N, C-alpha and C positions, 0 to 999 in steps of 0.2 A: 812326915805325912806324905802319902802317895797322892800324886796328882794324876787324873785321867785326862789325856790330851783332848781338848775340845776346840782348840783353835789357837793361832799365834797370839791373839790379843788376850786370851784367857791364860791363866797360869796352869792350865790343865795339860797334861801330857798323856795322850792315850797310847806301841808297838809293843816265830819263831824262827851263816847260822845265828837271831833273837829267838828255835829248836836247835838252832844255833842263832841267836837273835837276828842279826842282819844277814847272816848267810843262809842257813836252812830256812829261815822264816821268809826271807825275801828273795832268795836267789840272788844274792848280792852281786852287783855289777861293778866291775873295776872302774874307778874314777880317776880323774886327773887331780894332781896336788892342788890344794886351794888354800889361800891364806885365811887365818882366823879372822873373825869379825871384831875381835878385841885388838887393842894395840899390842903388837908383838915385840918382845925383847929377846936378845940372844940367850938370856938365862931363863926364858919362859918354858913351860911344859908344852908337849905336843899332844893334841887330841887327835885320835884316829877315828875315822868314820867310814861307812860304806854308803854307796848311792842308794838311798831308800826314801824317796820323796813320798809324802811331804815331811817326814821326820828328820832325815839328814840327807843333804844333797848339795851338789855344786851348781851354783847359778851365777853366771857372769864372772866366773873365776873366783867366787867367794863361797865359803861354807854357809849354807842356809838350812832352814827347816826348824820345826817346833822344838826338837831336842837340842839343836845347836843354840837356838835363842835362849832356852832355859839354862843351858850350860854357861852361856855368855853372862847372863845375869848373876848366876851363882859365883862364877869366877871373879867377876868384878866385885861382888860383895865380899869375897874372900881375899881380895887383893892379889889374885894370881894372874899373871900374864900368860898368854898361850898363843900358839898357832894351831891351825887345824888342817889336816891332810886327809884326802880321800884315798882309800886303798882297797884292793880286793880282800874279801873276808879272810882267806888263808894267810895272806901276807900280814894283814892287820893282827890276827891272833898270835902268829909267831912273833910279830914285831913287838907286841905288848910283852911277851915272855922274855924277849932278849933286850928290851929297852929301847928299840928303835922308836916306839911310840910310848908315851907315858900314861895316857888315859884313854879309856873306852867306855862308852855308855851302852850297856846291853845286858844280856843274860850272863850269869856267873858260871853256868855249867858248860864251860868249854875246856876240853882236856888240856890245852896249852896253858891254861890259867892255874892248873894245880901246882901249888908250891911256888909259883912265880909272881903272884899278885896279892894285893890287899883289896878287899871288896867291902863296900858300904854295908853297914849293919841292916839297913832297911832299903827297899827299892825307892827310887826317886821318881818313877813314872810307871805307867801301865799302858800297854798297847793291846787293843781289843780287835779280834777278828770275828766278823759276823757273817751269817748267811742271810741275804735279803730276798724278799719275795713281794709280789704285788697281790694284795687281797688276802693272802694267807701266809703265815710265818712258815718258812721251810722247815721240815722235820729233819734237821741235820745236826747230829751230835758227833758223828764219826765219819771218816772218809767213805766207809762202806755204804753209808746212806745215800751217796751220790751215784752209786752203781746203776747203769742203765739210764741215766738222766742227762739232760743238757745243762751246762753250767757256764755262766759268764765269769771270766777271770781276766785280770790285767796282765799284759805282757811284762815279763821281767820279775814277777813275784813268784816265789816257790811255795809260799803259804805254809811254811814249816814242814815241807815235804809233801804236802797235799798235791801240788801240781804234778810231780813225778808219778804219783799214784794215779791221778786222773788221766795222765797221758799214756798210761799203760793200756794197750788195746784189750787186755784181758778183763779190765774193769768196766769196759763199755760205757765210758763217759764221753758225751759229745761236748767238746770244748768250743766255746764261743769267745774268742779273744778280743780284748778291747785295748786300745792304745792309751786311753786316758780314763780317769775316774768319771768325767762327764759323759764320755761315750758309753762307758759301762752302764751308767744309770739310764741312758737313752735306750740302750739295747734291752734292758730289763723292762722298761715302760712299753717298749714296742712288742714285747712278748717273744723275743728271740730265744729266750730260755726262762724257765720258771725260777731259777736261782742265780743270785749274784754273790760270789765270794769276795768280801771286801773288808778292809780295815776301817775303823770308825772315823778317823780324821779325814781321809780322802772322801768318804761318803758325805760327811758334813760339808766339806768344801764344794762337792758337786751339787749339793742341795742349795748352797748359797743362802742359807738362812730360811729357806722355804720349808714348809711342812707338807708332806704328801700323806694324806689321811689313809690311803690304802697301802702304804709302804710298811711292811712288817719285817722284823729282824729276829734271828735266833742266835744267841751267843755261841760261838764255836770254840774260841780259844782266847785265853787272857795271859799275857806275858809280862812279867815284871822286869823293869829296867834298873840296873844297879850301876854305881860308879865303880869302875875297875881301874886300879892303879898298879902299874908295873913296880915290882920291888926294886928294880934298878933305877927308879926315879930318885934323885937326891931328896932326902927327908920324906920318903914316901908316906909314912904314917902321918906326918904333919900335913902333907898335901891333902890326903884323904880326909882328915879331920876338918880342915878348912873348907873343903868342898861340901862336905856333909852339912856343915854349919851354913854355908852359902845357899845351898838348896833349901834348907829349912827356913832361912830368912826371906827367901824370895818366892816361896810357894804360897 
């Protein structure tokens, strides 16, 4: 069953490379190696992730985020010990193919995964990208709808290739950059731009449980998250089956 991320306390998981999941979708940032939040053993598997808060991130030297928390629960339910390490998207994808990393949570359409991985039959999460506006839902279905407009976006996110398109002068988009989700929401409320491009979970965290009656959203993109297991993982098929059962039991 797919969970749509609604917060760490809920078992919902809302995150495109996630167009490449964490790379093209987020403009993945290289991170430092971080220990898993489960007890690690020498014979445990290694989960690879990119810095994509609040879904996967390194905080205080440890792997954190809603997807990390969900994986931790599933791994414990499956009896699988693991460590977690942050890496740039390119290194992570090639590392999954050659066995440096055993597991990745993300999209399955990565060319390095062809013939080198086993992938869960069904997605274990869905990440949603929305266009937000105040008073009126933005009429945004494609990148071209933003041409000639001002758009608020978070630094470090590529939005599945949308940022590169928006930053191209030929498309005449006025970028209003924000450092945090809270600042992005404040800029939207202050009228700095009519549209905020944002993922569901960061927006929910910025709202802090509050409801803004005049806040409207238009769904832009929905990306499914799968369990990807390197075929070079010992007993790879068994590991995947255990994790699929673990996610099913904990969602």
